[in-house]
Residue frames as a rotation matrix with the C-alpha (Angstrom) as fourth column:
MET 1
0.968 -0.219 0.120 82.37
0.223 0.542 -0.810 38.93
0.113 0.811 0.574 13.19
LYS 2
0.280 -0.947 -0.155 86.13
0.313 -0.063 0.948 38.51
-0.908 -0.314 0.279 13.15
CYS 3
0.968 0.082 0.237 87.74
0.251 -0.307 -0.918 40.61
-0.002 0.948 -0.317 10.43
ILE 4
-0.056 -0.981 -0.188 91.11
0.714 -0.170 0.679 41.65
-0.698 -0.096 0.710 9.04
ILE 5
0.874 0.246 -0.419 92.06
-0.053 -0.810 -0.584 44.73
-0.483 0.533 -0.695 7.04
ILE 6
0.029 -0.868 0.495 94.56
0.806 0.314 0.502 44.63
-0.591 0.384 0.709 4.17
ASP 7
0.947 0.188 0.261 95.77
0.307 -0.770 -0.560 47.90
0.095 0.610 -0.787 2.65
ASP 8
0.118 -0.993 0.021 99.26
0.951 0.107 -0.291 49.10
0.287 0.054 0.956 1.79
GLU 9
-0.218 -0.129 0.967 98.41
0.022 -0.992 -0.127 52.65
0.976 -0.007 0.219 2.96
PRO 10
-0.771 -0.142 -0.621 98.77
0.584 0.231 -0.778 53.03
0.255 -0.962 -0.095 6.76
LEU 11
-0.875 0.484 -0.006 96.31
-0.451 -0.821 -0.351 55.96
-0.174 -0.305 0.936 6.80
ALA 12
-0.171 0.837 -0.520 93.64
-0.725 0.250 0.642 53.85
0.667 0.487 0.563 5.07
LEU 13
-0.388 -0.036 -0.921 94.28
0.384 0.902 -0.197 51.02
0.838 -0.430 -0.336 7.55
ASN 14
-0.954 -0.034 -0.297 93.75
0.291 -0.338 -0.895 53.38
-0.070 -0.941 0.333 10.49
ILE 15
-0.617 0.781 -0.095 90.53
-0.786 -0.606 0.122 54.77
0.038 0.150 0.988 9.02
MET 16
-0.082 0.579 -0.811 89.11
-0.367 0.739 0.565 51.30
0.926 0.344 0.152 8.38
LYS 17
-0.582 -0.201 -0.788 90.08
0.559 0.605 -0.567 50.17
0.591 -0.771 -0.239 11.88
SER 18
-0.967 0.242 -0.075 88.45
-0.115 -0.682 -0.723 53.23
-0.226 -0.690 0.687 13.48
TYR 19
-0.335 0.881 -0.335 85.28
-0.841 -0.119 0.528 52.59
0.425 0.459 0.780 11.44
CYS 20
-0.164 0.227 -0.960 85.19
0.092 0.972 0.214 48.97
0.982 -0.053 -0.180 12.65
GLU 21
-0.826 -0.209 -0.524 85.66
0.524 0.059 -0.850 50.05
0.209 -0.976 0.061 16.27
GLU 22
-0.837 0.547 0.025 82.88
-0.536 -0.808 -0.245 52.62
-0.114 -0.219 0.969 15.94
ILE 23
-0.147 0.799 -0.583 80.42
-0.586 0.404 0.702 50.04
0.797 0.445 0.409 14.62
GLY 24
-0.145 -0.002 0.989 81.20
-0.987 0.071 -0.145 47.82
-0.070 -0.997 -0.013 17.60
ASN 25
0.672 0.457 0.583 80.19
-0.469 0.872 -0.143 44.37
-0.574 -0.177 0.800 16.31
LEU 26
0.808 -0.510 -0.296 83.44
-0.091 0.389 -0.917 43.76
0.583 0.767 0.268 14.40
ASP 27
0.772 -0.623 0.128 86.48
-0.020 0.178 0.984 42.20
-0.636 -0.762 0.125 16.04
VAL 28
0.750 -0.574 -0.328 89.59
-0.541 -0.248 -0.804 43.34
0.380 0.781 -0.496 14.13
VAL 29
0.881 -0.411 0.235 92.09
0.152 0.716 0.682 40.49
-0.448 -0.565 0.693 14.60
GLY 30
-0.083 -0.982 0.168 94.76
0.697 0.063 0.714 41.95
-0.712 0.176 0.680 12.32
THR 31
0.872 0.209 -0.442 95.75
-0.160 -0.732 -0.663 44.78
-0.462 0.649 -0.604 9.98
PHE 32
0.132 -0.814 0.565 98.26
0.612 0.516 0.600 44.24
-0.780 0.266 0.567 7.17
THR 33
0.295 -0.128 -0.947 100.06
-0.607 -0.790 -0.082 46.27
-0.738 0.599 -0.311 4.53
ASN 34
-0.650 -0.516 -0.559 101.19
-0.760 0.469 0.451 43.09
0.029 0.717 -0.696 2.75
PRO 35
0.381 0.898 -0.221 98.51
-0.881 0.425 0.208 40.56
0.281 0.116 0.953 1.72
MET 36
0.138 -0.369 -0.919 100.91
-0.109 0.917 -0.385 37.63
0.984 0.154 0.086 2.08
ASP 37
-0.874 -0.401 0.274 101.42
-0.281 -0.043 -0.959 38.47
0.396 -0.915 -0.075 5.77
ALA 38
-0.171 0.908 0.382 97.66
-0.980 -0.116 -0.161 38.03
-0.102 -0.402 0.910 6.20
SER 39
0.125 0.216 -0.968 97.88
-0.546 0.830 0.115 34.45
0.828 0.514 0.222 4.90
ASN 40
-0.763 -0.494 -0.416 99.36
0.063 0.584 -0.809 33.20
0.643 -0.644 -0.415 8.18
VAL 41
-0.782 0.551 0.292 96.45
-0.522 -0.323 -0.789 34.66
-0.340 -0.770 0.540 10.15
LEU 42
0.085 0.869 -0.487 93.91
-0.991 0.126 0.053 33.20
0.107 0.478 0.872 7.73
MET 43
-0.140 -0.203 -0.969 95.47
-0.272 0.949 -0.160 29.75
0.952 0.241 -0.188 8.11
GLY 44
-0.803 -0.334 -0.493 95.49
0.334 0.433 -0.837 29.88
0.493 -0.837 -0.236 11.91
THR 45
-0.787 0.555 -0.269 92.37
-0.010 -0.447 -0.894 31.91
-0.617 -0.702 0.357 12.71
GLU 46
-0.295 0.776 0.558 88.80
0.950 0.299 0.086 31.63
-0.100 0.556 -0.825 11.50
VAL 47
-0.844 -0.027 -0.536 88.23
0.005 -0.999 0.042 35.03
-0.537 0.033 0.843 9.89
ASP 48
-0.031 0.952 0.303 84.71
0.663 0.247 -0.707 35.95
-0.748 0.179 -0.639 8.78
LEU 49
0.892 0.415 0.177 85.35
0.426 -0.647 -0.633 39.12
-0.148 0.640 -0.754 6.79
ILE 50
-0.244 -0.970 -0.005 88.23
0.869 -0.221 0.442 40.82
-0.429 0.104 0.897 4.95
PHE 51
0.833 0.268 -0.484 88.42
0.032 -0.896 -0.442 44.51
-0.552 0.353 -0.755 4.04
LEU 52
0.147 -0.764 0.628 90.65
0.718 0.519 0.464 44.37
-0.680 0.383 0.625 0.99
ASP 53
0.245 -0.206 -0.947 92.47
-0.534 -0.844 0.045 46.99
-0.809 0.495 -0.317 -1.07
ILE 54
0.940 0.146 0.308 93.15
0.162 0.602 -0.782 46.06
-0.300 0.785 0.543 -4.71
GLU 55
0.677 -0.714 0.182 96.26
0.067 -0.187 -0.980 47.84
0.733 0.675 -0.079 -5.98
MET 56
0.831 -0.492 0.260 99.16
-0.335 -0.070 0.939 46.81
-0.444 -0.868 -0.223 -3.77
PRO 57
0.167 -0.858 -0.485 102.86
-0.979 -0.204 0.025 46.32
-0.121 0.471 -0.874 -4.64
GLN 58
-0.616 -0.543 0.571 103.27
-0.541 0.818 0.194 42.61
-0.572 -0.189 -0.798 -3.86
ILE 59
-0.859 0.459 0.228 100.02
0.509 0.709 0.488 41.17
0.062 0.535 -0.843 -5.24
SER 60
-0.626 0.694 0.356 96.66
-0.461 -0.697 0.549 42.67
0.629 0.180 0.756 -6.13
GLY 61
-0.553 0.477 0.684 93.85
-0.725 0.129 -0.676 42.16
-0.410 -0.869 0.275 -3.65
LEU 62
0.520 0.817 -0.247 91.74
-0.829 0.415 -0.374 40.25
-0.204 0.400 0.894 -6.17
ASP 63
0.160 -0.550 -0.819 94.64
-0.483 0.681 -0.551 37.96
0.861 0.484 -0.157 -7.11
PHE 64
-0.795 -0.434 0.424 95.18
-0.556 0.244 -0.794 37.35
0.242 -0.867 -0.435 -3.39
VAL 65
-0.004 0.888 0.459 91.55
-0.865 0.227 -0.447 36.26
-0.501 -0.399 0.768 -2.98
LYS 66
0.602 0.238 -0.762 92.02
-0.707 0.602 -0.371 33.76
0.371 0.762 0.530 -5.81
THR 67
-0.379 -0.843 -0.382 94.85
-0.471 0.531 -0.705 32.09
0.797 -0.087 -0.598 -3.86
LEU 68
-0.560 0.173 0.810 92.65
-0.810 0.088 -0.579 31.32
-0.172 -0.981 0.091 -0.85
ASP 69
-0.884 0.273 -0.379 91.25
0.143 0.931 0.336 27.80
0.445 0.243 -0.862 -0.47
ARG 70
-0.091 0.860 -0.501 88.69
0.996 0.073 -0.057 28.94
-0.012 -0.504 -0.863 2.08
LYS 71
-0.661 -0.144 0.736 87.48
0.372 -0.915 0.156 32.38
0.651 0.377 0.659 1.10
PRO 72
-0.525 0.511 -0.681 85.96
0.646 -0.282 -0.709 34.50
-0.554 -0.812 -0.182 3.88
LEU 73
0.663 0.700 0.267 83.45
0.742 -0.568 -0.355 37.17
-0.097 0.433 -0.896 2.95
PHE 74
-0.442 -0.857 -0.266 85.31
0.796 -0.511 0.325 40.18
-0.414 -0.068 0.908 1.60
ILE 75
0.784 0.586 -0.204 84.58
0.470 -0.776 -0.421 43.85
-0.405 0.234 -0.884 0.93
VAL 76
0.006 -0.780 0.626 86.71
0.959 -0.172 -0.224 45.66
0.282 0.601 0.747 -1.62
THR 77
0.726 0.098 -0.680 88.08
0.347 -0.906 0.240 49.07
-0.593 -0.411 -0.692 -0.55
THR 78
-0.184 -0.790 0.585 89.84
0.932 0.048 0.358 50.90
-0.311 0.611 0.728 -3.37
ALA 79
-0.261 0.016 -0.965 90.41
-0.053 -0.999 -0.002 54.27
-0.964 0.051 0.261 -5.03
TYR 80
-0.875 -0.180 -0.449 89.61
-0.449 -0.044 0.893 52.79
-0.181 0.983 -0.042 -8.45
HIS 81
0.066 0.997 0.029 86.27
-0.796 0.070 -0.601 52.07
-0.602 0.016 0.798 -10.13
GLN 82
0.016 -0.002 -1.000 87.48
-0.970 0.244 -0.016 49.81
0.244 0.970 0.002 -12.93
TYR 83
-0.872 -0.411 -0.265 87.76
-0.341 0.900 -0.271 46.62
0.350 -0.145 -0.925 -10.88
ALA 84
-0.365 0.787 0.497 84.11
-0.862 -0.083 -0.500 46.55
-0.353 -0.611 0.709 -9.78
LEU 85
0.512 0.628 -0.585 82.93
-0.816 0.570 -0.103 43.88
0.269 0.530 0.804 -12.23
GLU 86
-0.136 -0.647 -0.750 85.86
-0.216 0.759 -0.615 41.57
0.967 0.078 -0.243 -11.50
GLY 87
-0.852 -0.167 0.496 85.28
-0.498 -0.034 -0.867 42.05
0.162 -0.985 -0.055 -7.78
PHE 88
-0.007 0.947 0.323 81.64
-0.920 0.120 -0.373 41.04
-0.392 -0.299 0.870 -8.03
GLU 89
0.455 0.103 -0.885 82.51
-0.625 0.745 -0.234 38.08
0.635 0.659 0.403 -10.26
LEU 90
-0.562 -0.681 -0.469 84.67
-0.026 0.581 -0.813 36.87
0.827 -0.445 -0.344 -7.36
ASN 91
0.234 0.830 -0.506 81.60
0.607 0.282 0.743 37.33
0.759 -0.481 -0.439 -5.11
ALA 92
-0.889 -0.450 0.082 82.69
0.260 -0.645 -0.719 40.44
0.377 -0.618 0.691 -3.25
VAL 93
-0.243 0.817 -0.523 80.04
0.924 0.031 -0.380 41.45
-0.295 -0.576 -0.762 -0.72
ASP 94
0.854 0.459 -0.247 80.45
0.380 -0.872 -0.308 45.11
-0.357 0.169 -0.919 -1.69
TYR 95
-0.018 -0.820 0.573 82.76
0.960 -0.174 -0.219 47.51
0.279 0.546 0.790 -3.51
LEU 96
0.744 0.253 -0.618 83.70
0.527 -0.791 0.311 50.69
-0.411 -0.557 -0.722 -1.67
VAL 97
0.291 -0.616 0.732 85.50
0.710 -0.375 -0.597 53.53
0.642 0.693 0.328 -3.45
LYS 98
-0.082 -0.443 -0.893 87.80
0.915 -0.388 0.108 55.73
-0.394 -0.808 0.437 -1.37
PRO 99
-0.903 -0.211 0.374 87.33
-0.363 -0.092 -0.927 58.10
0.230 -0.973 0.006 0.32
ILE 100
-0.500 0.708 -0.498 84.67
0.462 0.705 0.538 55.94
0.732 0.039 -0.680 1.98
PRO 101
-0.244 0.496 0.834 81.89
-0.698 -0.686 0.204 57.74
0.673 -0.532 0.513 3.89
PHE 102
-0.883 -0.120 0.455 81.12
-0.444 0.531 -0.722 56.11
-0.155 -0.839 -0.522 7.23
ALA 103
0.034 0.983 0.178 77.44
-0.712 0.149 -0.686 55.61
-0.701 -0.103 0.705 6.33
ARG 104
0.475 0.077 -0.877 78.43
-0.809 0.430 -0.401 53.74
0.346 0.899 0.267 3.16
PHE 105
-0.626 -0.760 -0.178 80.86
-0.558 0.595 -0.578 51.62
0.545 -0.262 -0.797 5.19
VAL 106
-0.615 0.476 0.629 78.07
-0.551 0.311 -0.774 50.71
-0.564 -0.823 0.071 7.64
LYS 107
0.438 0.821 -0.365 75.80
-0.834 0.220 -0.506 49.69
-0.335 0.526 0.782 4.76
ALA 108
0.101 -0.493 -0.864 78.46
-0.688 0.593 -0.419 47.33
0.719 0.637 -0.279 3.39
VAL 109
-0.871 -0.436 0.228 79.08
-0.449 0.515 -0.731 45.79
0.201 -0.738 -0.644 6.82
ASN 110
-0.209 0.882 0.423 75.34
-0.700 0.167 -0.695 45.25
-0.683 -0.441 0.582 7.32
ARG 111
0.528 0.347 -0.775 75.21
-0.829 0.409 -0.381 43.46
0.185 0.844 0.504 3.98
ALA 112
-0.377 -0.755 -0.536 78.10
-0.498 0.654 -0.569 41.23
0.781 0.053 -0.623 5.02
ARG 113
-0.812 0.087 0.577 76.46
-0.539 0.264 -0.800 40.55
-0.222 -0.961 -0.167 8.36
GLU 114
0.289 0.953 -0.092 73.24
-0.895 0.235 -0.379 39.42
-0.340 0.192 0.921 6.65
ILE 115
0.415 -0.203 -0.887 75.19
-0.575 0.697 -0.428 36.80
0.705 0.687 0.173 4.71
TYR 116
-0.679 -0.733 0.043 77.24
-0.447 0.367 -0.816 35.81
0.582 -0.573 -0.577 7.76
LEU 117
-0.512 0.555 0.656 74.11
-0.724 0.133 -0.677 35.27
-0.463 -0.821 0.333 9.90
LEU 118
0.539 0.715 -0.446 72.35
-0.842 0.442 -0.309 33.34
-0.024 0.542 0.840 7.17
LYS 119
0.055 -0.623 -0.780 75.35
-0.443 0.685 -0.578 31.04
0.895 0.378 -0.238 6.84
ARG 120
-0.844 -0.412 0.344 75.67
-0.460 0.225 -0.859 30.61
0.276 -0.883 -0.379 10.61
ASP 121
-0.259 0.836 0.484 71.98
-0.810 0.084 -0.580 30.02
-0.526 -0.542 0.655 11.24
SER 122
0.411 0.426 -0.806 71.64
-0.836 0.530 -0.145 27.56
0.365 0.733 0.574 8.36
LYS 123
-0.500 -0.679 -0.537 74.05
-0.342 0.725 -0.598 25.26
0.795 -0.115 -0.595 10.20
LYS 124
-0.860 0.196 0.471 71.69
-0.460 0.100 -0.882 25.19
-0.220 -0.976 0.004 13.19
ILE 125
0.119 0.982 -0.144 68.66
-0.944 0.067 -0.322 24.03
-0.307 0.175 0.936 11.21
PRO 126
-0.305 -0.186 0.934 68.31
-0.060 0.983 0.176 20.23
-0.951 -0.002 -0.310 10.90
LEU 127
-0.947 -0.165 -0.275 68.24
-0.268 -0.067 0.961 19.28
-0.177 0.984 0.019 7.25
GLN 128
-0.701 0.706 0.104 64.89
0.701 0.656 0.280 17.52
0.129 0.269 -0.954 7.54
THR 129
-0.074 0.717 -0.693 63.15
0.639 -0.499 -0.586 20.74
-0.766 -0.486 -0.421 8.63
ALA 130
-0.058 -0.015 -0.998 63.97
-0.491 -0.870 0.042 22.59
-0.869 0.493 0.043 5.41
PRO 131
0.928 0.364 0.079 63.15
-0.090 0.426 -0.900 21.76
-0.361 0.828 0.429 1.77
SER 132
0.297 -0.880 0.370 66.20
0.703 0.464 0.539 20.28
-0.646 0.101 0.757 0.05
SER 133
-0.014 -0.286 0.958 66.11
0.927 -0.362 -0.095 22.96
0.374 0.887 0.270 -2.61
GLY 134
-0.805 -0.253 -0.537 65.42
0.495 -0.786 -0.371 25.89
-0.328 -0.565 0.757 -0.27
ILE 135
-0.724 0.555 -0.410 62.28
-0.636 -0.767 0.086 26.81
-0.266 0.323 0.908 -2.20
ASP 136
-0.643 0.592 0.485 58.82
0.494 0.805 -0.327 25.28
-0.585 0.029 -0.811 -2.61
GLN 137
-0.927 0.372 -0.037 56.55
-0.251 -0.544 0.801 26.05
0.278 0.752 0.598 -5.49
MET 138
-0.645 0.751 0.143 52.91
-0.009 0.179 -0.984 26.41
-0.764 -0.636 -0.109 -4.45
ASP 139
0.517 0.711 0.476 51.34
0.502 0.199 -0.842 27.21
-0.693 0.674 -0.254 -7.81
ASP 140
0.071 -0.541 0.838 52.28
0.993 -0.040 -0.111 28.94
0.094 0.840 0.534 -11.06
GLN 141
0.648 0.241 0.722 52.04
0.283 -0.957 0.065 32.45
0.707 0.162 -0.688 -9.57
PHE 142
0.485 -0.475 0.734 54.25
-0.795 -0.590 0.142 32.41
0.366 -0.652 -0.664 -6.48
VAL 143
0.172 -0.509 -0.844 56.81
0.280 0.846 -0.453 30.46
0.944 -0.158 0.288 -4.49
PHE 144
0.993 -0.032 0.117 57.91
-0.121 -0.249 0.961 30.20
-0.001 -0.968 -0.251 -0.88
ILE 145
0.326 -0.945 -0.012 61.60
-0.048 -0.004 -0.999 30.99
0.944 0.326 -0.047 -0.35
LYS 146
0.702 -0.147 -0.697 63.51
0.689 0.387 0.613 29.76
0.180 -0.910 0.373 2.68
SER 147
0.013 -0.703 0.711 65.39
0.045 -0.710 -0.703 32.62
0.999 0.042 0.022 4.40
ASP 148
-0.659 -0.300 0.690 66.69
-0.686 -0.138 -0.714 32.29
0.309 -0.944 -0.115 7.96
TYR 149
-0.912 0.337 0.233 63.84
0.114 0.756 -0.645 30.65
-0.393 -0.562 -0.728 9.89
GLU 150
-0.050 0.932 -0.359 61.07
-0.400 -0.348 -0.848 31.86
-0.915 0.102 0.390 7.59
ASN 151
-0.521 0.053 0.852 59.48
0.781 0.434 0.450 30.65
-0.346 0.899 -0.268 4.38
ILE 152
-0.468 0.257 -0.846 58.74
-0.125 -0.966 -0.224 33.90
-0.875 0.001 0.484 2.56
LYS 153
0.216 0.654 0.725 56.00
0.755 0.358 -0.548 34.02
-0.619 0.666 -0.417 -0.06
LEU 154
-0.497 -0.416 -0.762 57.00
-0.191 -0.804 0.564 35.84
-0.847 0.425 0.320 -3.25
LYS 155
0.734 0.669 0.122 55.01
0.064 0.110 -0.992 36.45
-0.677 0.735 0.038 -6.40
TYR 156
0.084 -0.687 0.722 56.99
0.943 0.288 0.164 35.88
-0.321 0.668 0.672 -9.58
SER 157
0.463 0.202 0.863 55.97
0.670 -0.717 -0.192 39.35
0.580 0.667 -0.467 -10.75
ASP 158
0.994 -0.084 0.063 57.57
-0.104 -0.728 0.678 40.96
-0.011 -0.681 -0.732 -7.67
ILE 159
0.391 -0.908 0.151 61.02
0.523 0.354 0.775 39.50
-0.757 -0.224 0.613 -8.37
LEU 160
0.763 -0.195 -0.616 63.25
-0.509 -0.769 -0.387 41.93
-0.398 0.609 -0.686 -10.29
TYR 161
0.404 -0.685 -0.606 66.48
-0.476 0.409 -0.779 39.93
0.782 0.603 -0.161 -10.50
ILE 162
0.990 -0.138 0.041 68.56
0.050 0.596 0.802 37.41
-0.135 -0.791 0.596 -8.59
GLN 163
0.431 -0.902 0.032 72.23
-0.740 -0.373 -0.559 37.85
0.517 0.217 -0.828 -7.74
GLY 164
0.717 -0.251 -0.650 74.62
0.364 0.930 0.043 35.02
0.594 -0.268 0.759 -6.88
LEU 165
0.368 -0.618 0.695 76.80
-0.837 -0.545 -0.042 35.46
0.405 -0.566 -0.718 -3.76
LYS 166
-0.721 -0.654 0.229 79.00
-0.693 0.684 -0.230 32.38
-0.006 -0.325 -0.946 -3.29
GLU 167
-0.910 0.383 -0.158 76.61
0.364 0.922 0.134 29.63
0.197 0.064 -0.978 -2.11
TYR 168
-0.354 0.801 -0.483 73.82
0.470 -0.294 -0.832 32.15
-0.808 -0.522 -0.272 -1.49
LEU 169
-0.429 0.304 0.850 71.38
0.774 -0.361 0.520 34.01
0.466 0.881 -0.080 -3.68
ARG 170
-0.722 0.295 -0.626 70.16
0.190 -0.786 -0.588 37.56
-0.666 -0.543 0.511 -3.08
ILE 171
-0.313 0.725 0.613 66.67
0.942 0.155 0.297 37.98
0.120 0.671 -0.732 -4.53
HIS 172
-0.949 -0.037 -0.312 65.96
0.074 -0.991 -0.108 41.62
-0.305 -0.125 0.944 -5.36
VAL 173
-0.263 0.944 0.198 62.28
0.962 0.271 -0.014 42.49
-0.067 0.187 -0.980 -5.31
LYS 174
0.029 0.379 0.925 60.16
0.436 -0.837 0.329 45.55
0.899 0.394 -0.190 -5.98
ILE 175
-0.802 -0.548 0.238 60.94
0.064 -0.476 -0.877 48.14
0.594 -0.688 0.417 -3.32
GLU 176
-0.241 0.788 0.567 57.32
-0.875 -0.429 0.224 48.38
0.420 -0.442 0.793 -2.18
VAL 177
0.518 0.418 -0.746 57.28
-0.163 0.905 0.394 44.64
0.840 -0.083 0.537 -1.43
LYS 178
0.949 -0.310 -0.059 60.27
0.121 0.187 0.975 44.17
-0.291 -0.932 0.215 0.92
LYS 179
0.310 -0.920 -0.240 64.03
-0.844 -0.382 0.375 44.41
-0.437 0.086 -0.895 1.11
PRO 180
0.032 -0.360 -0.932 66.21
-0.767 0.589 -0.254 41.91
0.641 0.723 -0.257 -0.82
ILE 181
0.792 0.336 0.509 66.01
-0.579 0.676 0.456 38.33
-0.191 -0.656 0.730 0.44
LEU 182
-0.321 -0.925 -0.203 68.98
-0.934 0.344 -0.094 36.04
0.157 0.160 -0.975 1.06
THR 183
0.782 0.554 0.285 68.53
-0.589 0.807 0.047 32.32
-0.204 -0.204 0.957 0.61
LEU 184
-0.261 -0.889 0.377 70.93
-0.688 0.445 0.573 29.38
-0.677 -0.110 -0.728 0.86
MET 185
0.554 0.426 0.716 70.55
0.231 0.747 -0.623 27.66
-0.800 0.511 0.315 -2.50
SER 186
-0.587 -0.790 0.179 72.08
0.343 -0.041 0.939 27.42
-0.734 0.612 0.295 -5.97
PHE 187
-0.472 0.379 -0.796 71.05
-0.772 -0.613 0.166 28.94
-0.425 0.693 0.582 -9.30
LYS 188
-0.858 0.129 -0.497 70.34
-0.225 0.776 0.590 25.42
0.461 0.618 -0.637 -10.58
GLN 189
-0.706 0.618 -0.347 67.84
0.686 0.475 -0.550 24.79
-0.175 -0.627 -0.759 -7.78
LEU 190
-0.425 0.534 -0.731 66.22
-0.065 -0.823 -0.564 28.16
-0.903 -0.192 0.385 -8.33
MET 191
-0.610 0.132 -0.782 65.88
-0.773 -0.316 0.550 27.87
-0.174 0.940 0.295 -12.09
GLU 192
-0.918 0.301 -0.260 64.19
0.215 0.926 0.312 24.48
0.334 0.230 -0.914 -11.73
LYS 193
-0.443 0.763 -0.472 61.41
0.794 0.089 -0.602 26.17
-0.417 -0.641 -0.645 -9.76
LEU 194
-0.269 0.315 -0.910 60.95
-0.195 -0.943 -0.269 29.42
-0.943 0.105 0.315 -11.69
PRO 195
0.692 0.574 0.438 59.06
0.329 0.289 -0.899 29.55
-0.643 0.766 0.010 -15.03
ASP 196
-0.272 -0.936 0.225 61.70
0.641 -0.002 0.768 29.53
-0.718 0.353 0.600 -17.78
ASN 197
-0.011 0.317 0.948 59.53
0.922 -0.364 0.132 31.71
0.387 0.876 -0.288 -20.02
GLN 198
0.891 0.402 0.209 59.74
0.278 -0.850 0.446 34.53
0.357 -0.340 -0.870 -17.46
PHE 199
0.745 -0.667 -0.002 63.26
-0.312 -0.352 0.882 34.32
-0.589 -0.657 -0.470 -15.99
LEU 200
0.891 -0.454 0.008 66.52
0.113 0.205 -0.972 34.45
0.440 0.867 0.234 -17.92
ARG 201
0.526 -0.817 -0.238 70.12
0.548 0.111 0.829 33.73
-0.650 -0.566 0.506 -16.92
VAL 202
0.973 -0.133 0.191 72.20
0.062 -0.641 -0.765 36.60
0.224 0.756 -0.615 -18.35
HIS 203
0.129 -0.945 0.300 75.44
-0.738 -0.293 -0.607 36.17
0.662 -0.143 -0.736 -16.41
ARG 204
-0.387 -0.356 -0.851 77.15
0.235 0.854 -0.464 33.64
0.892 -0.380 -0.246 -14.19
SER 205
-0.898 -0.059 -0.437 76.00
0.441 -0.135 -0.887 35.74
-0.007 -0.989 0.147 -11.22
PHE 206
-0.694 0.653 -0.304 72.64
-0.485 -0.736 -0.472 37.11
-0.532 -0.180 0.827 -12.44
VAL 207
-0.633 0.674 0.380 69.15
0.773 0.527 0.354 35.96
0.039 0.518 -0.855 -13.42
VAL 208
-0.932 0.314 -0.179 66.59
-0.294 -0.947 -0.130 38.58
-0.210 -0.069 0.975 -14.48
ASN 209
-0.139 0.961 0.237 62.82
0.498 0.275 -0.822 38.75
-0.856 0.003 -0.518 -14.69
ILE 210
-0.682 -0.178 0.710 62.20
0.731 -0.170 0.660 39.42
0.003 0.969 0.246 -18.39
ALA 211
0.283 0.914 0.290 59.01
0.867 -0.373 0.331 41.33
0.411 0.158 -0.898 -17.63
CYS 212
0.713 -0.017 -0.701 60.96
0.505 -0.681 0.530 43.85
-0.487 -0.732 -0.477 -15.52
ILE 213
-0.360 -0.896 0.261 63.58
0.838 -0.187 0.513 44.75
-0.410 0.403 0.818 -18.15
THR 214
0.527 0.538 -0.658 63.30
0.244 -0.838 -0.489 48.41
-0.814 0.097 -0.572 -19.16
ALA 215
0.749 -0.337 -0.571 66.14
-0.662 -0.429 -0.615 48.52
-0.038 0.838 -0.544 -21.71
VAL 216
0.707 -0.597 0.379 69.00
0.512 0.802 0.308 46.49
-0.488 -0.024 0.873 -23.16
GLN 217
0.561 -0.646 -0.518 72.40
-0.743 -0.669 0.031 47.96
-0.366 0.367 -0.855 -23.96
ARG 218
0.291 -0.470 -0.833 75.16
-0.727 0.458 -0.512 46.13
0.622 0.755 -0.208 -25.81
ASN 219
-0.448 -0.564 -0.694 76.54
0.058 0.756 -0.652 44.43
0.892 -0.333 -0.306 -22.73
LYS 220
-0.992 0.107 0.064 74.00
-0.081 -0.164 -0.983 45.32
-0.095 -0.981 0.171 -20.05
ILE 221
-0.223 0.971 -0.089 70.42
0.742 0.228 0.631 44.68
0.633 0.075 -0.771 -18.97
ILE 222
-0.876 0.006 0.483 68.68
-0.239 -0.875 -0.422 47.73
0.420 -0.485 0.767 -17.47
ILE 223
-0.086 0.862 -0.500 66.05
0.792 0.364 0.490 47.21
0.604 -0.354 -0.714 -14.76
GLY 224
0.867 0.366 -0.339 64.96
0.493 -0.736 0.464 50.61
-0.079 -0.569 -0.818 -13.45
ASP 225
0.756 -0.651 0.074 68.22
-0.630 -0.753 -0.193 52.31
0.181 0.099 -0.979 -12.47
ILE 226
0.356 -0.608 0.710 70.09
-0.326 0.631 0.704 49.02
-0.876 -0.482 0.026 -12.05
ARG 227
0.420 -0.321 -0.849 72.60
-0.885 0.063 -0.462 47.92
0.202 0.945 -0.257 -14.70
ILE 228
0.541 -0.141 0.829 73.24
-0.307 0.885 0.350 44.19
-0.783 -0.444 0.436 -14.86
PRO 229
-0.352 -0.765 -0.539 76.12
-0.813 -0.035 0.581 42.83
-0.463 0.643 -0.610 -16.97
ILE 230
0.866 0.475 -0.155 75.48
-0.483 0.714 -0.508 40.34
-0.131 0.515 0.847 -19.76
GLY 231
0.144 -0.844 0.517 78.13
-0.254 0.473 0.844 37.60
-0.957 -0.252 -0.146 -19.62
GLU 232
-0.365 -0.379 -0.850 79.92
-0.885 -0.141 0.444 36.90
-0.289 0.914 -0.284 -22.87
SER 233
-0.998 -0.066 -0.013 78.96
-0.067 0.960 0.273 33.21
-0.005 0.273 -0.962 -22.81
TYR 234
-0.395 0.919 -0.019 75.29
0.617 0.249 -0.747 34.10
-0.681 -0.306 -0.665 -22.20
LYS 235
-0.566 0.119 -0.816 75.05
-0.304 -0.950 0.072 36.96
-0.766 0.289 0.574 -24.70
GLU 236
-0.906 0.189 -0.379 73.90
-0.346 0.185 0.920 35.06
0.244 0.964 -0.103 -27.80
THR 237
-0.597 0.705 -0.381 71.18
0.712 0.685 0.151 33.10
0.368 -0.181 -0.912 -25.98
CYS 238
-0.442 0.390 -0.808 70.09
0.573 -0.570 -0.589 36.18
-0.690 -0.723 0.029 -24.03
LEU 239
-0.670 0.146 -0.728 69.63
-0.472 -0.841 0.266 38.42
-0.573 0.522 0.632 -27.06
LYS 240
-0.872 0.367 -0.324 67.89
-0.082 0.543 0.836 35.64
0.483 0.756 -0.443 -28.98
ARG 241
-0.506 0.697 -0.509 65.39
0.863 0.414 -0.291 35.11
0.008 -0.586 -0.810 -26.14
LEU 242
-0.256 0.363 -0.896 64.72
0.340 -0.834 -0.435 38.86
-0.905 -0.416 0.090 -26.10
GLY 243
0.526 0.502 0.687 64.29
0.773 0.054 -0.632 39.00
-0.354 0.863 -0.360 -29.86
ILE 244
0.706 -0.376 -0.601 67.20
-0.350 -0.922 0.165 41.38
-0.616 0.094 -0.782 -30.35
ASP 245
0.893 -0.395 0.216 69.41
0.392 0.448 -0.804 41.06
0.221 0.802 0.555 -33.45
């Protein structure tokens, strides 16, 4: 994958670049201390991934992302926790808090690579070979989900929650079943196939399996040790469906 690194701290730039070189499957085509300098590269070069700091003098990293017509995948690298929700609402692949351990960096890159490969491989598959919705319902207990070149069978009861990532969905399942599954489809397509009495949209980027909810806080759904935000526009409907006053 071709990537660029944007950070106003030269030391952070050097660390990120050395991490990329150590991984070996990343081609760093530019490093920048000013986000606006990166714009010229993004216009002239097809970049697959951006490592992006948030607090910078000229423009914040998240505001910079909003200016891009074609948004590459991006991983947030910052010393601050408070921008995590906004980052994920802009479909950040991951959110890394400095100082970033190398193992955590590798995990984020692997996540980005999964999405990159899914996007690349989906272009190679003739449209007639795949269901138009990306998912086929077989009966009222399970569905087949298109991921890469496979149709993966999933029981409804094994799905914990679904997370939106740009034009993709990441389906999180019970850990004993398999790792999360990426599929090229929209929430609208998914919700048409899942039973609406079991799955609930709680945020622009999240759908949850009601049966898997362990607790509800004022603005969050708890599933095991995962905290999922409840979007303000979904809150009233969500709490009503759950019978919470």
